[in-house]
mmCIF file as gemmi writes it, N, C-alpha and C atoms, coordinates in Angstrom:
data_model
loop_
_atom_site.group_PDB
_atom_site.id
_atom_site.type_symbol
_atom_site.label_atom_id
_atom_site.label_alt_id
_atom_site.label_comp_id
_atom_site.label_asym_id
_atom_site.label_entity_id
_atom_site.label_seq_id
_atom_site.pdbx_PDB_ins_code
_atom_site.Cartn_x
_atom_site.Cartn_y
_atom_site.Cartn_z
_atom_site.occupancy
_atom_site.B_iso_or_equiv
_atom_site.pdbx_formal_charge
_atom_site.auth_seq_id
_atom_site.auth_asym_id
_atom_site.pdbx_PDB_model_num
ATOM 1 N N . UNK Axp A 1 ? 113.963 95.957 118.165 1 0 ? 1 A 1
ATOM 2 C CA . UNK Axp A 1 ? 113.788 97.418 118.058 1 0 ? 1 A 1
ATOM 3 C C . UNK Axp A 1 ? 112.916 97.359 116.27 1 0 ? 1 A 1
ATOM 4 N N . UNK Axp A 2 ? 112.183 98.653 117.082 1 0 ? 2 A 1
ATOM 5 C CA . UNK Axp A 2 ? 110.682 98.751 116.665 1 0 ? 2 A 1
ATOM 6 C C . UNK Axp A 2 ? 110.766 99.345 115.134 1 0 ? 2 A 1
ATOM 7 N N . UNK Axp A 3 ? 112.005 99.998 114.791 1 0 ? 3 A 1
ATOM 8 C CA . UNK Axp A 3 ? 112.335 100.558 114.051 1 0 ? 3 A 1
ATOM 9 C C . UNK Axp A 3 ? 112.668 99.484 112.802 1 0 ? 3 A 1
ATOM 10 N N . UNK Axp A 4 ? 113.232 99.021 113.316 1 0 ? 4 A 1
ATOM 11 C CA . UNK Axp A 4 ? 113.719 97.874 112.493 1 0 ? 4 A 1
ATOM 12 C C . UNK Axp A 4 ? 112.538 97.051 111.243 1 0 ? 4 A 1
ATOM 13 N N . UNK Axp A 5 ? 111.572 96.67 112.805 1 0 ? 5 A 1
ATOM 14 C CA . UNK Axp A 5 ? 110.391 95.863 111.96 1 0 ? 5 A 1
ATOM 15 C C . UNK Axp A 5 ? 109.497 96.847 111.293 1 0 ? 5 A 1
ATOM 16 N N . UNK Axp A 6 ? 109.399 98.169 111.792 1 0 ? 6 A 1
ATOM 17 C CA . UNK Axp A 6 ? 108.924 99.266 110.658 1 0 ? 6 A 1
ATOM 18 C C . UNK Axp A 6 ? 109.247 98.944 109.138 1 0 ? 6 A 1
ATOM 19 N N . UNK Axp A 7 ? 110.931 98.732 109.149 1 0 ? 7 A 1
ATOM 20 C CA . UNK Axp A 7 ? 111.436 98.388 107.459 1 0 ? 7 A 1
ATOM 21 C C . UNK Axp A 7 ? 110.682 97.458 107.464 1 0 ? 7 A 1
ATOM 22 N N . UNK Axp A 8 ? 110.999 96.322 107.761 1 0 ? 8 A 1
ATOM 23 C CA . UNK Axp A 8 ? 110.837 94.93 106.758 1 0 ? 8 A 1
ATOM 24 C C . UNK Axp A 8 ? 108.75 95.31 106.968 1 0 ? 8 A 1
ATOM 25 N N . UNK Axp A 9 ? 108.222 96.323 107.71 1 0 ? 9 A 1
ATOM 26 C CA . UNK Axp A 9 ? 107.022 96.106 107.134 1 0 ? 9 A 1
ATOM 27 C C . UNK Axp A 9 ? 106.865 97.14 106.222 1 0 ? 9 A 1
ATOM 28 N N . UNK Axp A 10 ? 107.963 97.935 105.834 1 0 ? 10 A 1
ATOM 29 C CA . UNK Axp A 10 ? 106.955 98.539 104.453 1 0 ? 10 A 1
ATOM 30 C C . UNK Axp A 10 ? 108.029 98.404 103.444 1 0 ? 10 A 1
ATOM 31 N N . UNK Axp A 11 ? 109.083 97.522 103.903 1 0 ? 11 A 1
ATOM 32 C CA . UNK Axp A 11 ? 109.135 96.609 102.274 1 0 ? 11 A 1
ATOM 33 C C . UNK Axp A 11 ? 107.958 95.53 101.737 1 0 ? 11 A 1
ATOM 34 N N . UNK Axp A 12 ? 108.342 95.052 103.041 1 0 ? 12 A 1
ATOM 35 C CA . UNK Axp A 12 ? 107.002 94.035 102.709 1 0 ? 12 A 1
ATOM 36 C C . UNK Axp A 12 ? 105.812 94.273 101.994 1 0 ? 12 A 1
ATOM 37 N N . UNK Axp A 13 ? 105.434 95.19 102.162 1 0 ? 13 A 1
ATOM 38 C CA . UNK Axp A 13 ? 104.11 96.543 101.058 1 0 ? 13 A 1
ATOM 39 C C . UNK Axp A 13 ? 104.405 96.673 99.803 1 0 ? 13 A 1
ATOM 40 N N . UNK Axp A 14 ? 105.64 97.24 99.87 1 0 ? 14 A 1
ATOM 41 C CA . UNK Axp A 14 ? 106.428 98.004 99.482 1 0 ? 14 A 1
ATOM 42 C C . UNK Axp A 14 ? 106.184 96.916 97.558 1 0 ? 14 A 1
ATOM 43 N N . UNK Axp A 15 ? 106.436 95.505 98.407 1 0 ? 15 A 1
ATOM 44 C CA . UNK Axp A 15 ? 106.771 94.137 96.939 1 0 ? 15 A 1
ATOM 45 C C . UNK Axp A 15 ? 105.535 94.08 97.131 1 0 ? 15 A 1
ATOM 46 N N . UNK Axp A 16 ? 104.166 93.816 97.865 1 0 ? 16 A 1
ATOM 47 C CA . UNK Axp A 16 ? 102.762 93.091 98.164 1 0 ? 16 A 1
ATOM 48 C C . UNK Axp A 16 ? 102.112 94.736 96.266 1 0 ? 16 A 1
ATOM 49 N N . UNK Axp A 17 ? 102.508 96.093 96.729 1 0 ? 17 A 1
ATOM 50 C CA . UNK Axp A 17 ? 102.727 97.112 95.794 1 0 ? 17 A 1
ATOM 51 C C . UNK Axp A 17 ? 102.57 96.898 93.964 1 0 ? 17 A 1
ATOM 52 N N . UNK Axp A 18 ? 104.393 96.392 94.395 1 0 ? 18 A 1
ATOM 53 C CA . UNK Axp A 18 ? 105.003 95.973 93.58 1 0 ? 18 A 1
ATOM 54 C C . UNK Axp A 18 ? 104.313 94.575 92.062 1 0 ? 18 A 1
ATOM 55 N N . UNK Axp A 19 ? 103.692 92.598 93.09 1 0 ? 19 A 1
ATOM 56 C CA . UNK Axp A 19 ? 103.254 92.661 93.083 1 0 ? 19 A 1
ATOM 57 C C . UNK Axp A 19 ? 102.455 92.463 92.651 1 0 ? 19 A 1
ATOM 58 N N . UNK Axp A 20 ? 101.856 93.535 92.563 1 0 ? 20 A 1
ATOM 59 C CA . UNK Axp A 20 ? 100.004 93.662 92.021 1 0 ? 20 A 1
ATOM 60 C C . UNK Axp A 20 ? 100.326 94.487 90.719 1 0 ? 20 A 1
ATOM 61 N N . UNK Axp A 21 ? 101.355 94.859 90.274 1 0 ? 21 A 1
ATOM 62 C CA . UNK Axp A 21 ? 101.576 95.401 88.779 1 0 ? 21 A 1
ATOM 63 C C . UNK Axp A 21 ? 101.817 94.298 88.143 1 0 ? 21 A 1
ATOM 64 N N . UNK Axp A 22 ? 101.803 93.322 87.968 1 0 ? 22 A 1
ATOM 65 C CA . UNK Axp A 22 ? 102.61 91.959 87.942 1 0 ? 22 A 1
ATOM 66 C C . UNK Axp A 22 ? 104.205 91.654 86.77 1 0 ? 22 A 1
ATOM 67 N N . UNK Axp A 23 ? 104.124 92.036 87.068 1 0 ? 23 A 1
ATOM 68 C CA . UNK Axp A 23 ? 105.793 91.669 86.831 1 0 ? 23 A 1
ATOM 69 C C . UNK Axp A 23 ? 105.736 90.134 86.181 1 0 ? 23 A 1
ATOM 70 N N . UNK Axp A 24 ? 106.699 90.651 84.906 1 0 ? 24 A 1
ATOM 71 C CA . UNK Axp A 24 ? 107.489 88.364 84.852 1 0 ? 24 A 1
ATOM 72 C C . UNK Axp A 24 ? 107.812 88.15 85.598 1 0 ? 24 A 1
ATOM 73 N N . UNK Axp A 25 ? 107.553 87.009 85.382 1 0 ? 25 A 1
ATOM 74 C CA . UNK Axp A 25 ? 108.032 85.653 87.348 1 0 ? 25 A 1
ATOM 75 C C . UNK Axp A 25 ? 109.127 86.128 87.576 1 0 ? 25 A 1
ATOM 76 N N . UNK Axp A 26 ? 110.473 86.035 86.246 1 0 ? 26 A 1
ATOM 77 C CA . UNK Axp A 26 ? 111.278 86.286 86.394 1 0 ? 26 A 1
ATOM 78 C C . UNK Axp A 26 ? 111.834 87.983 87.28 1 0 ? 26 A 1
ATOM 79 N N . UNK Axp A 27 ? 111.367 88.484 87.289 1 0 ? 27 A 1
ATOM 80 C CA . UNK Axp A 27 ? 111.596 89.862 87.924 1 0 ? 27 A 1
ATOM 81 C C . UNK Axp A 27 ? 110.423 89.804 89.493 1 0 ? 27 A 1
ATOM 82 N N . UNK Axp A 28 ? 109.97 89.61 89.255 1 0 ? 28 A 1
ATOM 83 C CA . UNK Axp A 28 ? 108.977 88.986 90.046 1 0 ? 28 A 1
ATOM 84 C C . UNK Axp A 28 ? 109.257 88.429 91.353 1 0 ? 28 A 1
ATOM 85 N N . UNK Axp A 29 ? 110.004 87.221 90.686 1 0 ? 29 A 1
ATOM 86 C CA . UNK Axp A 29 ? 110.877 86.519 92.15 1 0 ? 29 A 1
ATOM 87 C C . UNK Axp A 29 ? 112.233 86.833 92.228 1 0 ? 29 A 1
ATOM 88 N N . UNK Axp A 30 ? 112.962 87.825 91.335 1 0 ? 30 A 1
ATOM 89 C CA . UNK Axp A 30 ? 114.316 88.919 91.782 1 0 ? 30 A 1
ATOM 90 C C . UNK Axp A 30 ? 113.836 89.029 93.284 1 0 ? 30 A 1
ATOM 91 N N . UNK Axp A 31 ? 113.082 90.011 92.678 1 0 ? 31 A 1
ATOM 92 C CA . UNK Axp A 31 ? 112.333 91.537 93.119 1 0 ? 31 A 1
ATOM 93 C C . UNK Axp A 31 ? 112.356 90.616 94.75 1 0 ? 31 A 1
ATOM 94 N N . UNK Axp A 32 ? 111.261 89.483 94.893 1 0 ? 32 A 1
ATOM 95 C CA . UNK Axp A 32 ? 110.894 88.938 96.357 1 0 ? 32 A 1
ATOM 96 C C . UNK Axp A 32 ? 111.373 87.962 97.144 1 0 ? 32 A 1
ATOM 97 N N . UNK Axp A 33 ? 112.647 87.696 96.199 1 0 ? 33 A 1
ATOM 98 C CA . UNK Axp A 33 ? 113.535 86.796 97.072 1 0 ? 33 A 1
ATOM 99 C C . UNK Axp A 33 ? 114.64 87.91 98.013 1 0 ? 33 A 1
ATOM 100 N N . UNK Axp A 34 ? 114.822 89.112 97.124 1 0 ? 34 A 1
ATOM 101 C CA . UNK Axp A 34 ? 116.053 90.76 97.756 1 0 ? 34 A 1
ATOM 102 C C . UNK Axp A 34 ? 114.971 90.375 98.797 1 0 ? 34 A 1
ATOM 103 N N . UNK Axp A 35 ? 113.585 91.398 98.854 1 0 ? 35 A 1
ATOM 104 C CA . UNK Axp A 35 ? 112.809 91.056 100.01 1 0 ? 35 A 1
ATOM 105 C C . UNK Axp A 35 ? 112.833 89.648 101.52 1 0 ? 35 A 1
ATOM 106 N N . UNK Axp A 36 ? 112.904 88.624 100.778 1 0 ? 36 A 1
ATOM 107 C CA . UNK Axp A 36 ? 113.352 88 101.757 1 0 ? 36 A 1
ATOM 108 C C . UNK Axp A 36 ? 114.149 88.529 102.482 1 0 ? 36 A 1
ATOM 109 N N . UNK Axp A 37 ? 115.386 87.92 101.926 1 0 ? 37 A 1
ATOM 110 C CA . UNK Axp A 37 ? 116.831 88.337 102.719 1 0 ? 37 A 1
ATOM 111 C C . UNK Axp A 37 ? 116.768 89.641 102.992 1 0 ? 37 A 1
ATOM 112 N N . UNK Axp A 38 ? 116.386 90.844 102.899 1 0 ? 38 A 1
ATOM 113 C CA . UNK Axp A 38 ? 116.037 92.003 103.469 1 0 ? 38 A 1
ATOM 114 C C . UNK Axp A 38 ? 115.712 91.756 105.26 1 0 ? 38 A 1
ATOM 115 N N . UNK Axp A 39 ? 114.746 90.758 104.392 1 0 ? 39 A 1
ATOM 116 C CA . UNK Axp A 39 ? 114.04 90.55 105.777 1 0 ? 39 A 1
ATOM 117 C C . UNK Axp A 39 ? 114.307 89.864 106.735 1 0 ? 39 A 1
ATOM 118 N N . UNK Axp A 40 ? 115.005 89.222 106.002 1 0 ? 40 A 1
ATOM 119 C CA . UNK Axp A 40 ? 116.161 88.183 106.962 1 0 ? 40 A 1
ATOM 120 C C . UNK Axp A 40 ? 116.811 88.388 107.707 1 0 ? 40 A 1
ATOM 121 N N . UNK Axp A 41 ? 117.607 89.057 107.119 1 0 ? 41 A 1
ATOM 122 C CA . UNK Axp A 41 ? 119.299 90.386 107.74 1 0 ? 41 A 1
ATOM 123 C C . UNK Axp A 41 ? 118.849 91.424 108.594 1 0 ? 41 A 1
ATOM 124 N N . UNK Axp A 42 ? 117.415 91.611 108.476 1 0 ? 42 A 1
ATOM 125 C CA . UNK Axp A 42 ? 117.199 92.37 109.531 1 0 ? 42 A 1
ATOM 126 C C . UNK Axp A 42 ? 116.316 91.823 110.514 1 0 ? 42 A 1
ATOM 127 N N . UNK Axp A 43 ? 115.938 91.067 110.425 1 0 ? 43 A 1
ATOM 128 C CA . UNK Axp A 43 ? 115.83 90.391 111.312 1 0 ? 43 A 1
ATOM 129 C C . UNK Axp A 43 ? 116.741 90.118 112.619 1 0 ? 43 A 1
ATOM 130 N N . UNK Axp A 44 ? 118.571 89.797 112.013 1 0 ? 44 A 1
ATOM 131 C CA . UNK Axp A 44 ? 119.342 89.322 112.441 1 0 ? 44 A 1
ATOM 132 C C . UNK Axp A 44 ? 119.538 90.691 113.455 1 0 ? 44 A 1
ATOM 133 N N . UNK Axp A 45 ? 119.494 91.751 112.366 1 0 ? 45 A 1
ATOM 134 C CA . UNK Axp A 45 ? 120.176 92.717 113.05 1 0 ? 45 A 1
ATOM 135 C C . UNK Axp A 45 ? 120.107 93.014 114.48 1 0 ? 45 A 1
ATOM 136 N N . UNK Axp A 46 ? 118.217 92.386 114.261 1 0 ? 46 A 1
ATOM 137 C CA . UNK Axp A 46 ? 116.788 93.471 115.543 1 0 ? 46 A 1
ATOM 138 C C . UNK Axp A 46 ? 117.736 92.176 116.311 1 0 ? 46 A 1
ATOM 139 N N . UNK Axp A 47 ? 117.556 91.049 116.327 1 0 ? 47 A 1
ATOM 140 C CA . UNK Axp A 47 ? 118.043 89.908 117.581 1 0 ? 47 A 1
ATOM 141 C C . UNK Axp A 47 ? 119.369 90.323 118.171 1 0 ? 47 A 1
ATOM 142 N N . UNK Axp A 48 ? 120.132 91.107 116.968 1 0 ? 48 A 1
ATOM 143 C CA . UNK Axp A 48 ? 121.816 91.099 118.035 1 0 ? 48 A 1
ATOM 144 C C . UNK Axp A 48 ? 120.951 92.294 118.5 1 0 ? 48 A 1
ATOM 145 N N . UNK Axp A 49 ? 120.4 93.276 118.237 1 0 ? 49 A 1
ATOM 146 C CA . UNK Axp A 49 ? 120.921 94.116 118.948 1 0 ? 49 A 1
ATOM 147 C C . UNK Axp A 49 ? 119.572 94.131 120.218 1 0 ? 49 A 1
ATOM 148 N N . UNK Axp A 50 ? 118.787 93.344 120.349 1 0 ? 50 A 1
ATOM 149 C CA . UNK Axp A 50 ? 118.245 93.229 121.378 1 0 ? 50 A 1
ATOM 150 C C . UNK Axp A 50 ? 119.049 92.621 122.119 1 0 ? 50 A 1
ATOM 151 N N . UNK Axp A 51 ? 119.808 91.534 121.982 1 0 ? 51 A 1
ATOM 152 C CA . UNK Axp A 51 ? 120.533 90.918 122.534 1 0 ? 51 A 1
ATOM 153 C C . UNK Axp A 51 ? 122.533 91.689 123.177 1 0 ? 51 A 1
ATOM 154 N N . UNK Axp A 52 ? 122.378 92.737 122.806 1 0 ? 52 A 1
ATOM 155 C CA . UNK Axp A 52 ? 123.127 93.081 123.18 1 0 ? 52 A 1
ATOM 156 C C . UNK Axp A 52 ? 122.712 95.159 124.419 1 0 ? 52 A 1
ATOM 157 N N . UNK Axp A 53 ? 121.338 94.909 124.155 1 0 ? 53 A 1
ATOM 158 C CA . UNK Axp A 53 ? 121.411 96.989 125.032 1 0 ? 53 A 1
ATOM 159 C C . UNK Axp A 53 ? 120.241 95.819 126.668 1 0 ? 53 A 1
ATOM 160 N N . UNK Axp A 54 ? 120.167 94.743 126.128 1 0 ? 54 A 1
ATOM 161 C CA . UNK Axp A 54 ? 119.549 93.611 127.379 1 0 ? 54 A 1
ATOM 162 C C . UNK Axp A 54 ? 120.518 94.477 128.467 1 0 ? 54 A 1
ATOM 163 N N . UNK Axp A 55 ? 122.049 93.992 128.938 1 0 ? 55 A 1
ATOM 164 C CA . UNK Axp A 55 ? 123.035 94.572 129.603 1 0 ? 55 A 1
ATOM 165 C C . UNK Axp A 55 ? 123.203 93.561 130.352 1 0 ? 55 A 1
């Protein structure tokens, strides 16, 4: 589903902007982990959606 991939792209771009502000290492790691988990969950959702809509 392209909308899900768009969300992953937007989250990744927002993280890069956040990282460019040079936050503390611990905060950067926490936010980075959250973005990676979000992307992984969304990829799983996209795969599930694709498998259930193929008929």
